[in-house]
N, C-alpha and C positions, 0 to 999 in steps of 0.2 A: 102644585107640588110636582116635582119631577119623579122619575122612577127611582132615583137614588135616595130619595127621602129628603133632600134639601129643597127649600123653597126656591121657586123659579127666580133666576137672576143671582143667586148666592152660591153658585157652584164653585168649588175650590179644586184646583188641579194639584196633584202631587208631582212637583217638578224637581224634587231633590233626590239624589241617588245616595243610598247608604254605602259609604266607602269602607266601613269597618271590616267586612269580610275580605275586601281587596287588600287592605293594609295587612291583615293577618297572613294572608297567603304570601305576600311579598316578603314579610319578615321571615317566614319559614324558608322560603327560597334563598334569602340572603344568608341565613344560618347554614343551610346545606352547602351553599357555594363556599362560604368561609371555611367550613370543615374539610371539604374535598379539594379545594384549590392547592394546598400544600402537598397533597398526595400526588397530584398530577405532574409535578416537576421533579420526579425522582430520577436522578442520573445514575450512571454506573461508576462506581469508585475505582479508578485506575490510576496507579502511580506511574506516570509516563517518565521515560528516561530523560535526563537533562542533557542538553547539547548547547554549547556556548553560542554558536552562530549557525543558523539554518536559513537557507534561502526560502523566502515565502513563495508559495505557489498561488497563482490567481485562481479563484474558484468561480467557474462560470455558471454552474447550476448546483442544486442540492446534491452533495456527494453521498455515496454509499459508504457508511462507516462500519467496519468490522472491528469488534472489540474482543480482545483476549484478556480475560481476567486472571488475577493471581492464582485462583483455584483451578485454572485451566478451562473454564467455561467459555464458550464462543458465543458472541452475540452479533447479530446483524441489526443495527438500529437498537431496538429494545427486545427483539425476538431472539429467544435462546435456541441454539442449535445443539442437539443432544450428542451427535457423533460427527467426527471430522468428515466421514464419507458423505454426509448429507449437506455439507457446506457448498460443494460445487453446484448441485441442482438448485439450491436456494438462491445462490448468486446469479445463476443463469436466468432464473425467473425474475429476480429483481431488476436485472439489466435488460430484460426483453423489451425491445423497441427503443432502447436508449444505449446503443453500443458505445457512445463517447462519454458516458457518465463517469465521473471520477470516483475511484475507490481508494479509501484510506484505511490503514490498519493501525489501531491503537492497541499496543501490547504493554501490559504491566511490566515494569523493569525486573520484577522477581520471577517472571515466567522463564523456564529454561529455554535456552536458545534453540534447541532441537524442536520444541513445540512450536515456536514462532516460525521456523523454517517450514515445518509441515503445513501450517496454516497458509503460509505464502505460496507453497507449491500447489495446494488445493485451489487457491484463488487463481493462480496462473493457469491451472488445468481447466478452470471454468471459462477461460477465454479472455481474462482481463489482461490487457497488454501493459498498462501503466498502473502500478500500485504505489501509493504514497504512504510513507511511515510518519505517524504523528508523534512529535516530541514536544517538550516544553523548554522554555528558557530557564536557566538556573535562577533561583531567588537570591537576591543580594541583601 
């Protein structure tokens, strides 16, 4: 007799892994991913002005996009800027080390022209030389 209680020569090894807990964890992770994935792709709803023909600009690297919503809210990427006076320092920080990075302005067509010009002036004051305006082609 061996120490384990089995007669000598009849020892059995447990060589199977119980995968049930692993499958349970994977199903929970799958459900979490399925629930959170649609929330991760939320964009900003902006009605861009329609222009018949616009020259396309070649994009060399990931541009910095400044969005001006219908409500007057300013966003850089997905980060909200509370005041127009804070826009310049945030742009300077975003362009630090990348002076040739392209900057685009998306402004809702319902935003008053004066507000768009103020945002453009703040962007220019932050040191941006070239500012592109984002438009869309009219739907036919």
